[in-house]
N, C-alpha and C positions, 0 to 999 in steps of 0.2 A: 908705652902708652902716654907717658908724659911728653915725649917728643912730639907725638902727633897732635896732642892738645896745644902745645906751644906753637906748632906750625899753623894750626887753625886759628889761634888767637892772633898771631902775627899777620896772617892773611886778612883777618877781619879788620885789624888796625890799618893795614895798607888800603883796604877798600874804603874805610872811613876817611882817610886822608885824601884819597882820590875824589871821593864824593864832595869833600870839603872844598876842593879846588875847582869844582864845576862852575860855581858862580863867577869866579875870576876868568875862566876860559870863555864863558858865555859873554862876559862883558868885553872881551877882546875881539869877539867875532865881528861886530860892526866895523872896527878898525881894519880888520883883515879884508872885509868886503870893500871898504872904501879904497884900500890899497890895490885890490884887484882891478877895480874900475879905473883908478888913476895910473895903473901900471904902464899901459902903452903911452900915456901922456908924460909919464915920468922919465921915459927914455930920452937920452940926449939926442940932439940933432945929428951928431956924428954917428951914434949907434944906429939911428933910423936910416941914415945914408948908407951905412955899411950893410944893413939888412936888405935894403933896396938893391944894392950892387950884387949881393949874394943871390937874390931872387932873379935878377937879370942874367947872371951867369948861368944859373940852373935852367932858365928858360932858353937861353942860347944853346946850351948843350943839348937840351931836348930837341930843339929844332934841327940842330946839326945831325944828331943820330937818326932822327926820322927821315931826313933827306938822304942820308947815307944808306939806310936800309931800303928805302924805296928805290934808289938808283940800282942797288945790287939786285933787288927783285926784278926790276925792269930789264936788267941785263941777263936775267935767267939764272940767278943763283940757285943752286941745287941743295937746299936744306931739306930736311925730312918733311917739314910742314909744307914747304912750297911744292915738293913732289906730290904730296897728298892732294893739295888744292888743284894742281894741274891735272892730275889723274881724274879727280872728281869732275872737273870742268869738261874734260874730254868725254867722260861717260855721259854727262848731261847733254853735251852737244850731239852725241850720237843718238840719244833718246829723242831730242827735238827733231833731228833730221828724219828719224824713223816716223815720228808722228806727222811730219810735213809730207812725207811720201804717202802715208795712209790717206791724209787729207786730199792730196792731189789725185790719187787713184779713185777715191770716192766721188770727187767732183767730176772726174772724167766718166766714171761709171754712171753717174746721174744723167749726164748728157746723153750717153749711149742708151740708157734706159728710156729716156723720153723719146728718142728717135725710134727705138724698137716698139714702144707703146703706140706711137703714131702709125707705124707700119701694121701692127696687129689690128688696129681699129679700122683700117681701110677695108672696104668690102672686096672680096675676091672676084665675084662676078657681079658688077654693078648693074648690068643690063638684065639679068635674071630677076632681080628684085623688082625692077621696073615693070617687066612683063607680068609678073604675078599680081602686082597692084592694079595694072590696067585691066586684067582679065576679070577681076572680081568686081 
């Protein structure tokens, strides 16, 4: 029991010491903030030049790999993803072709329907109707 009381007492003392150092840490914060703002400005010219070269190298590598991958895809590389994309494109192409055939047939059917409608509306015996009208 004594040991647990001693541990609690030592923990309380450590908390008190930590709370006592809070004003000192708080007073250091503006200095840290100013250092963070001045950080990029504090870098030397050679360090900035080195970072610019590193960025240029990374950009150049990105462009190189993008070009390399696009050329291999254009040549028909057979990766799993490219096979999936090509299969999906072929499926969509067949769907579009089917819809185009349906459209063409409907347009052709509309023309035939208009011709058939005109034929159906023509009188079969035009002279008979004329005689009935003249008789009455």
